C-alpha positions as CSV (number, residue, x, y, z in Angstrom):
1,M,30.0,-12.5,-2.0
2,T,30.0,-8.7,-1.9
3,Q,30.5,-6.9,-5.1
4,P,34.0,-5.3,-5.3
5,S,33.9,-1.5,-5.2
6,S,36.5,1.2,-5.2
7,K,34.4,3.2,-2.7
8,A,32.1,1.8,-0.1
9,R,28.5,2.7,-0.7
10,T,26.5,4.3,2.2
11,A,23.1,3.2,3.5
12,L,21.2,5.6,5.7
13,V,18.9,3.5,8.0
14,V,16.3,5.7,9.7
15,V,14.5,4.3,12.8
16,A,11.3,5.8,13.9
17,H,10.3,4.2,17.2
18,H,10.5,5.5,20.8
19,R,11.7,2.2,22.3
20,A,15.1,0.7,21.7
21,D,13.8,-2.7,22.6
22,S,10.9,-2.6,20.1
23,L,10.4,-5.0,17.2
24,T,10.9,-1.9,14.9
25,A,14.3,-1.2,16.4
26,H,15.2,-4.9,16.2
27,T,14.2,-5.0,12.5
28,A,16.3,-1.9,11.8
29,R,19.4,-3.4,13.4
30,R,18.9,-6.6,11.4
31,S,18.4,-4.6,8.2
32,A,21.6,-2.7,9.0
33,D,23.5,-6.0,9.4
34,R,22.3,-7.2,6.0
35,L,23.4,-3.9,4.4
36,E,26.8,-4.1,6.0
37,A,27.2,-7.7,4.9
38,A,26.4,-6.5,1.3
39,G,29.3,-4.0,1.6
40,Y,27.5,-0.8,2.7
41,R,28.8,1.6,5.3
42,V,25.7,2.1,7.5
43,D,24.7,5.4,9.0
44,L,22.1,4.5,11.6
45,L,19.8,7.4,12.3
46,D,17.6,6.7,15.4
47,L,15.3,9.7,15.4
48,H,14.2,9.4,19.0
49,A,17.6,8.5,20.4
50,E,19.1,11.6,18.7
51,G,16.3,13.8,20.0
52,F,15.0,14.9,16.7
53,D,12.2,17.4,16.9
54,P,9.6,16.7,14.2
55,R,8.0,20.2,14.3
56,M,8.8,22.5,11.4
57,N,10.0,25.9,12.5
58,T,10.8,29.2,10.8
59,A,14.6,28.6,11.0
60,D,14.0,25.4,8.9
61,Q,12.0,27.4,6.3
62,P,12.7,31.1,6.6
63,D,11.5,31.8,3.1
64,W,9.7,28.9,1.4
65,G,10.0,30.4,-2.1
66,D,13.8,30.8,-2.0
67,R,15.5,27.6,-3.2
68,E,18.8,28.9,-1.9
69,K,17.7,29.8,1.6
70,A,19.8,29.1,4.6
71,Y,18.2,26.1,6.4
72,S,18.5,25.6,10.1
73,Q,21.7,24.0,11.4
74,E,19.9,20.8,12.4
75,A,18.2,20.5,9.0
76,R,21.4,21.0,7.2
77,A,23.1,18.3,9.2
78,H,20.4,15.8,8.3
79,M,20.4,16.9,4.6
80,R,24.1,16.1,4.5
81,R,23.4,12.6,5.8
82,V,20.7,12.1,3.1
83,L,23.1,13.4,0.4
84,D,25.9,11.1,1.6
85,A,23.6,8.0,1.3
86,D,23.3,5.9,-1.8
87,V,20.3,4.1,-0.4
88,I,17.9,5.0,2.4
89,V,16.0,2.5,4.5
90,A,13.2,3.8,6.8
91,V,11.9,1.4,9.4
92,F,8.8,2.4,11.3
93,P,5.5,1.2,12.9
94,V,2.4,1.9,10.8
95,Y,0.2,4.3,12.6
96,W,-3.3,5.0,11.2
97,Q,-2.1,3.6,7.9
98,S,0.7,6.1,7.7
99,V,4.1,6.8,9.2
100,P,4.7,8.0,12.8
101,A,4.8,11.8,13.4
102,I,8.5,11.8,14.0
103,L,9.2,10.3,10.6
104,K,6.7,12.5,8.9
105,G,8.4,15.5,10.7
106,W,11.8,14.4,9.5
107,I,10.5,14.4,5.9
108,D,8.8,17.8,6.5
109,R,11.9,19.5,8.0
110,V,14.7,17.8,6.1
111,W,13.2,17.0,2.6
112,N,12.6,20.7,2.2
113,Y,11.8,22.9,-0.8
114,G,15.0,23.7,-2.7
115,F,16.8,20.7,-1.2
116,A,14.7,17.5,-1.9
117,Y,12.3,19.0,-4.5
118,G,11.8,22.2,-6.5
119,R,14.7,21.8,-8.9
120,S,14.9,20.8,-12.5
121,R,17.8,18.5,-11.6
122,P,16.8,16.8,-8.4
123,R,19.6,16.5,-5.8
124,L,18.3,13.1,-4.7
125,A,18.3,11.7,-8.2
126,G,19.9,8.2,-8.4
127,K,19.2,7.4,-4.8
128,R,17.1,4.3,-3.9
129,M,14.7,3.9,-0.9
130,L,13.1,1.1,1.0
131,W,10.3,1.8,3.4
132,L,9.8,-1.1,6.0
133,G,6.5,-0.6,7.8
134,L,5.5,-2.9,10.7
135,A,1.8,-3.4,11.1
136,G,-0.1,-5.1,13.9
137,A,-2.8,-6.4,11.5
138,T,-2.6,-10.0,10.4
139,A,-1.6,-11.0,6.9
140,D,-5.2,-12.3,6.2
141,D,-6.9,-9.1,7.4
142,P,-8.6,-7.4,4.4
143,V,-7.4,-4.0,5.7
144,T,-3.8,-4.8,4.9
145,E,-4.4,-4.6,1.1
146,G,-5.7,-1.0,1.4
147,M,-3.0,-0.2,4.0
148,H,-0.3,-1.3,1.5
149,S,-1.9,0.7,-1.3
150,L,-2.1,3.9,0.8
151,L,1.5,3.6,1.9
152,E,2.7,3.0,-1.7
153,A,0.8,6.1,-2.9
154,N,2.0,8.3,-0.1
155,L,5.6,7.2,0.1
156,N,6.5,6.0,-3.4
157,E,4.5,8.5,-5.3
158,G,3.9,11.4,-2.9
159,I,7.5,11.6,-1.6
160,A,10.1,9.5,-3.4
161,Y,8.9,10.0,-7.0
162,Y,8.2,13.7,-6.3
163,C,11.8,14.1,-5.1
164,G,13.4,12.4,-8.0
165,L,14.6,9.2,-6.4
166,S,15.4,6.5,-8.9
167,H,13.6,3.7,-7.1
168,S,11.3,3.4,-4.0
169,T,9.6,0.4,-2.6
170,V,7.3,-0.3,0.4
171,G,7.7,-3.5,2.4
172,L,4.7,-4.1,4.7
173,L,5.5,-6.5,7.6
174,T,2.2,-7.7,9.1
175,D,1.7,-9.7,12.3
176,A,4.0,-7.4,14.3
177,E,2.0,-7.8,17.5
178,E,2.2,-10.7,19.9
179,R,-1.6,-10.7,20.0
180,P,-3.1,-11.1,16.5
181,Q,-5.4,-8.2,15.7
182,R,-8.0,-7.7,13.0
183,V,-11.1,-5.6,12.5
184,D,-14.4,-7.3,11.6
185,A,-17.0,-6.1,9.2
186,S,-18.7,-4.0,11.9
187,G,-15.5,-2.2,12.8
188,N,-14.9,-4.1,16.0
189,L,-11.2,-4.7,16.9
190,L,-10.7,-8.4,17.5
191,V,-7.6,-9.2,19.6
192,G,-6.6,-12.9,19.9
193,D,-4.6,-14.6,22.6
194,A,-1.0,-13.8,23.1
195,V,1.5,-16.3,21.7
196,A,4.4,-17.4,23.8
197,G,7.2,-19.8,24.1
198,A,8.2,-21.8,21.1
199,E,5.2,-20.4,19.1
200,R,6.4,-16.9,19.7
201,E,10.0,-17.7,18.8
202,A,8.7,-19.2,15.5
203,Q,6.7,-16.1,14.9
204,Y,9.8,-13.9,15.5
205,A,11.8,-16.1,13.2
206,D,9.2,-15.8,10.4
207,F,9.1,-12.1,10.9
208,D,12.9,-11.8,10.6
209,R,12.8,-13.9,7.5
210,R,10.2,-11.7,5.8
211,A,12.1,-8.5,6.7
212,R,15.3,-10.0,5.4
213,E,13.7,-11.0,2.1
214,F,12.5,-7.4,1.6
215,V,16.0,-6.1,2.1
216,E,17.6,-8.8,0.0
217,K,15.2,-8.2,-2.9
218,F,15.9,-4.5,-2.6
219,L,19.6,-5.1,-2.9
220,A,19.2,-7.6,-5.7
221,E,17.3,-5.0,-7.7
222,E,20.4,-2.9,-7.5
223,G,22.7,-5.8,-8.4
224,V,24.2,-6.2,-4.9
225,T,24.3,-9.5,-3.1
226,A,25.4,-10.3,0.4
């Protein structure tokens, strides 16, 4: 059952993938469904679909040292969506053990000095964030441990903690490719045979289950159940 609330809480779900038919987009939609089932009003922000430009410009940051500066109209619109959200869920493919440029650019342009950080009383205090990263590496690939650690350091400590969020967690979803991939000890990329049919359906089902578990654990930590 959804916890009763006098005011519906808002979840900002940020999608960072250029294809609407991608596994990333699918995972974002499923996550949004789980959040809605838990009683959240979902604001789905598809960065590519909305034509977001990740490049910082002078209108976004006319004077870095002025915390009260007038940000660009686009940046202010996104800042409002961040402020309106109680929780933020970012769903993205892992590129080079980091986030895609469009998500990094969203952080750069929107989580600006004076807005997301640089104040004794953080404006984002009390908000919670879940980062769901989809990786092509297999779960048993030794690289995944380091990948997870890097993402946690960059996203939890370098961004969320620095901006005063009350909680941030990284969910790494491995085995996102239909062809299993891993790097051997010599640095060679080993790509296995593509799975299809019933095996592929089972792989998708397991992937959906793992993604759902990350979202449900995130909600449970806040005391919300679907």
